[in-house]
N, C-alpha and C positions, 0 to 999 in steps of 0.2 A: 329409769339409767342406773338408778343408783341400785336395785337390783340385779340387773344383769351385770354391774361391776363386781357386787357380791359372790356373786353365783363364780363366776370367773377363778376369785381370788381364792374365795374356799377352796374350788376344786383343782388348781395347780396347788395348794398347799396341798390338798388328800393326793394329788399323785406323788406329788415330792417326799413326803411321810411313807407311802407305801412303794413307790421303787426298790428300795432294797427288797421286799417279800415277792414281787415279780416275776424274775429268774425263779425262786425256789416255787411259787406257785405252778408257774408252767412247765418245770420242769415233774416236779408229784403228778400232773394231768396228765403228762406223757405218759408216766410211767405206769400209771393208773387205767388211760386209755385204752379199751378194744378199737376202737372205733377206725379210717382209713389214720387218721391223727397229724395228716396233711390238707393243707389247703393252699387256691390261690388266690389273688385278686380279683380275677374271670374266671368262674369257671361257670357252670350249671348250680344252682342253687339247690341245698337238699329236699326231695320230698317224702311223704310218708309213705314207706314201704311198700305198705299195702295196694295207693294208689299208685306206684310206680310197678309192680307185679301185674298190676289189672293188665297193661299195655307193654309187658315185659320188652320183647321183639323191636317196637318201636322207639322203647326206652335206653337198650340195650348199648344205641355208643357213646350215648347222655352216661352211662352209667362207669364207660374207663375215664371218665377224665375227672381230675379234682373238683373236688367241689367246690364255689367262690363265695367271695361277701357279695358281687355282685355282676350282673349279667346282664343282655336284652330283654328278657321277659322282665327282670324287676323295675326297671325305665319305664317298659309299657305295662305295666299292673303293680306299681307300687300302691295303688291305693283300693289294692281287691276288697278288700271289705267292705267295702262301703259298696262295688257291683256287687256282691253275693249278701247284701247287708238285706238287700232287697227283694232276695228270690224267696218265693214259697219254701224251696227247699234248697239251701246253698250247696251243699256236698254233692246234691245230685246237679248244680250248676254249674259247680266247680269243675267237675269231671267230664260235663259235656262241653262244656267250652273253654275255662282257663286251661287245664293242666295239658289237651291236644296243642293251644298255643306255645303254653309252656317250651313241651316238649320239641316241635317242630324250631322256637328258637332255639335253644338248650342244641339240637343236632348244627345247623345250623353255624352256630356258634364253632363248636366242638371243630366241627370241617372246614369256616373259614375264618380261623381266629390270626392272629396277627399281631406283632408288637404295639402298631400303630390303631390298630381295633378296640387293645384292652388298653391301651394308654385313654384313645378316645373318653370308653365305658368310663374309666376310671373319674376322668373329669368330669362328665355329666352326671355321676352318681355324688359326688363329690360338689358339683353345681346344687341338683336336683333334694340332696335332703338339706345343706346348710345354709344354700343362698337365694334360692328360687320359691322361696316362703308357699307361694300357689302356684306357679310361674309351672306348667309342665313341660318337660322334654319328652318328644314323642320318640316312639324308634323310630319314623320314617327317617331322622335327623341322623341315628346310627346306621339305617339300611343305606344315605347319602356316602356315610363317611366311607362307608367296607367297599362301596362302589368306586371311591378312588383307590381303591388298591389292587394292582399287575393283576388281571386278569377275572378283576370285577365280581362281583357279589351273584350267585349263584340262588336263584331263589326255587 
């Protein structure tokens, strides 16, 4: 408990000291960046360009949306490192199993996004990262939340 208190106090003090520098750093990054420069809280997470190019036609809808910090695929596959770690060829397993699933989920999210859904995904991400220690928030709970929307969810 003492270590945790120390971590929180020192981190807070560090943020206060660095706070005046953060807007300057953000401006310098914005001026220097050749990327999109725009992100959303909820949106498809970036993929390695060569992986997205392999299935460009299927990935096209996803590329039109702003990248995000979280999405349904993150909640479903946030432990993909251990999933891929057991494979003889992790890249092959990623390309055959994980990427198609991520693309399907991202396309679904692009076509069925709404304030309620985004809010739900943000809360579930916060819960997964900071509250649930080892508890799993499954994608099925996201689907159920989306089916509550007018018109339901098209799978």
